[in-house]
N, C-alpha and C positions, 0 to 999 in steps of 0.2 A: 509512365506516369498512372497512378490508379485515380480515377474519378468515377464517383457513386452516382446514381440518377438524379441526386439533389444538386450534382454541381458542385461538390464538395472534394477536394483535393485530399486523398487518404495517403498519409505518410508515417503513420505511426502502427506498429503492430503489437498488440499484446499475446503474447504466445504462451499458454499452460503448458507447462511439462509433466504435471502430474495432476491425479484428483485428490491426493492423499495428503493428510496433514496430522502431525504429531502431537497436536493441541485439540480439544473438544471445547471451543467455545459454544456456549447455548445458543446464541443466536444463529448461528452457523451449521450446528452439528450436534445430533443428540450423543450423550454421554456415550453411549455403548456404540459409537461409530456410525458410518452410513454404508449404503451398497455401493463401494468402490467398483470402478470399471475393471474389468478382468485384465492383466497386465498384460497379455499377448494382444489387447485392443486398442493399447496406448500406443503413440506415435513412437519408433525407436530413435534412437541416437542418429543415425544416418538420415532418417526422414526429417528429424527436427532441421538437421543442418542442410537438409536439400531446401526444404520449405523456407527456411531463413533466406538461403542465397538467391532463391527465386524472387521473392517478395523485396529483397534490397533491390536486384536487377531491375524491379518495378516499379521503384521510385520510393521504397519504404526507406525512412533516415533513421528513425527512431524504432527500436524494439525494446521491451519490457518482459522480462521473464516473470511468469507468476504462477500459482499452482491454483488448489493445495498448497503444500509449503515445498517451493523449488527446490531446497536442501536435502530433502527427503530422497529425491532422485539422486541415485548415486554416481550417475555420468555426466550431472550438470556442470562439472569445471570443463569436462571435454566439449560441450556445448557452447559455454562461454569463451574458450579458446576460438573455438572457431569464428564465433561473432567477432571478436576482435580484429580478425583478419579482413573482414570484408570491407571491401572498398566501396565508398559512400553510405554505409552505416556510421553516423555521427555521434550515436546516442543509444548506450546499452545501459539500461535500469533494470532493478530486481525489486520485485515485492515479496518481503520475507516477514514472518515472525521472530525471526534472529535468536532462536534456539539452536541453530547447527552452523551459522554462518563464519563464527570465529576463527577456525583452522584455516578457511579462506581469505581472510581477509588481506593478506600480502599479495596473494596471486591475483585477486580481482583489481588490486593496484596496477600490477603488471600488466593486466590486461586492458587497461584504461577507463575500467568501470568506475563512473564517479557517483551516481545518483541512486541511493538506496532509499525504499520506503519501508517502515519497519512497524506493521501492527502490533500495537499496544495499546490495550485497552484499560490499563490501569497501572500504576507507577507505586503503588504500595504489594507489598507481597502476599498479604492474605486477600486481598480482592483479586490480584493476578490470578491464583490459586483457585479462589471461588469459581470467575468466570471462565478458564481454561481448563479446569479440573486436572490441572498438571503444575508440580511444586518446581518449577523450572525458572523462576522470576530473576534470580542471581545470574543464570547466565544469559537471559536476554541483556539484563542491564548492563552487565559487563561488555556484552559485545556491542550494546549501543554505544556506550563511552569510548569503547575501541574505534568505532566507524568515526565517530566525531573528531577525537583526536588525530586521528590519521586523513584528518581532511575531507571526508566523503561527504556530499551533497547530502545529508539526511533529513527524511521526514518521516514524522509520526503520526499515523491513520490512528484514532481513537475515538470509537463507537460508541456514542452516549448513550448508555442503557439505564433506563428509567429503574431508581431504587438499588442500584447495583453499584455505579461508579461516579457518582456525582461529585463525591467529595474529591477526587481525583483532577476534576477538571482545573482547579487551582495549581495543585502540585503542578500539572505538565505547565501551566502558564510560567510556573515558575522555573520550570525548568529550560525553557526557550528564553526565559530571562537572562539566564547563565551561558547557554551556550547558542553558538549560530546555526540553529536548526528551526525548522519549520513544525508546528504543531496543527494538525488539521482534525476539528471535530466535526464527526459523521452522523447524521441522522441515522437511527437503525432502519434497515430494510426489512419488507415484510416477508423474506425466504429467511425465515428462522428456524431453528430446530425445537420450537415451542409451539402451542397451540394457541398462542396470543392473538387477540384479536387487533387487526390493524388498519379499522377505518378510522380512526382518528390516533396522531401521534402526540406524546405529552412533550416529548421534549424534541421539538421541530427547532429548526435552525435561527428563529428569531427568539425563541426561548433560552438556546442555548449562549447565546451572543447576549442577551440581557442579564443572564447569571454573571458571565465575565465582567460584563459594565458596572453590577455592582462593587466589585473590587477594584477593577481597571477602568475607570470612567474615562480615561484619557487615552484614546488611539486613533489611528488615520486608516482610511481606507486605502490600499495599494492598488495600482492599477493591475489589472492581469490581463494576460492574450486571450483572444476570443475563446480560444479551444480549452481554457482553463476550466475546471469542475469546481474550483472553490472560489470562494469570495473572502479575500486575504486582508489583513490588519498589522499595522505594527504598532507596538507600545513604546513611546519612547524611553528610551534609555536602556530597553531591551536589545540583546545579540541577537536573537530570533525573531521570527513573525509567528501568528496563529491564523488559521483559516477554519472556512465551516464549508461542509459541503452538505448541501440540502438534496440530500440524493432520495429522499421519498417524497417531499412535499412542493418540490420544484423542478421543472422540466430543464434540463440543460444540453439537451441533447443536439438541437438545431445548427450547431457548430463544430458537432463532432468530426474529427479526423483521424479516428481509428478504426482496424478492422481485429477482430479477434477471431484467435483458432483455439479451440480446445484441446486439452490432450489425447 
C-alpha cells in the first residue's frame, strides 16, 4: 500500500505515455508546436508495462492513461492489453482528444476498458478548428457518438475560454440532455500557449455556473467522492450530468489520491 507523508492512501496512477499531441489548442501549445522530448528519452513499452505492474503490486487499483494524446503512440494498444491482464487493477481509463480512438473501440471493449474522458472544447466545427488549429471535428464527433452508443462511461472535459467557446456551453448541456454522459467545464489554467495575464480569471467556476443557471435554473447538486476534482449537478429530465472543475481559483488537492508519472 502506498501512503504519502500526509497519511493519504495513493491508489490512482495517472500514466502519461507521450508528450506529443496532434492538435494545437492555443491554451496548451503554440500553433507551431513545442519542444518535445527526444524519443529515446521517453519510457519504452517494456518500461511502461513494468512500471504499471510494480505500481499495481504496491496497491494501485486505477490507472488513467494520458499524454499528450495517447493514441499518437503506436504501441498504446499493447500497453492496454497488458494492463487488462493485471490482477488487482480494477479500473483502466483513458483521457484522449478522440481524433484517433475510433479504430480501437472494439479492442478497448474487449480489454474491459469502460471509462473514457474526451477533451473537447467546442461542439461547433468552426469553433473547434479555431481552437485546435485542425479540421478534424467530424472525426472527433463521430468517435464520441460511437463511444456513447457502445456503452462507455464517457466524460467530456471542456475548457471555458473567454471570447472563444462560450456559445458552446449551452450546446454541451444540450448534449448531456440527450445522452447519458458527463460534461465537465474547466477553468482555464495559467500554463497556456499565449502570453495572457492570469492574475485574474474572467470565467471562473462561479461565473460558469451562473451562465448555465440563466438557461437551466433548475438543477440539483450531486454528492461526489472526497477525491473528486469536480462539483457535479443534475438537471431534471436530462440523461446526463454536468460538473465544474475549479482548477485555477480553488484548491482541491487536500484529498488527492493520485500519483503522476510523466512520459
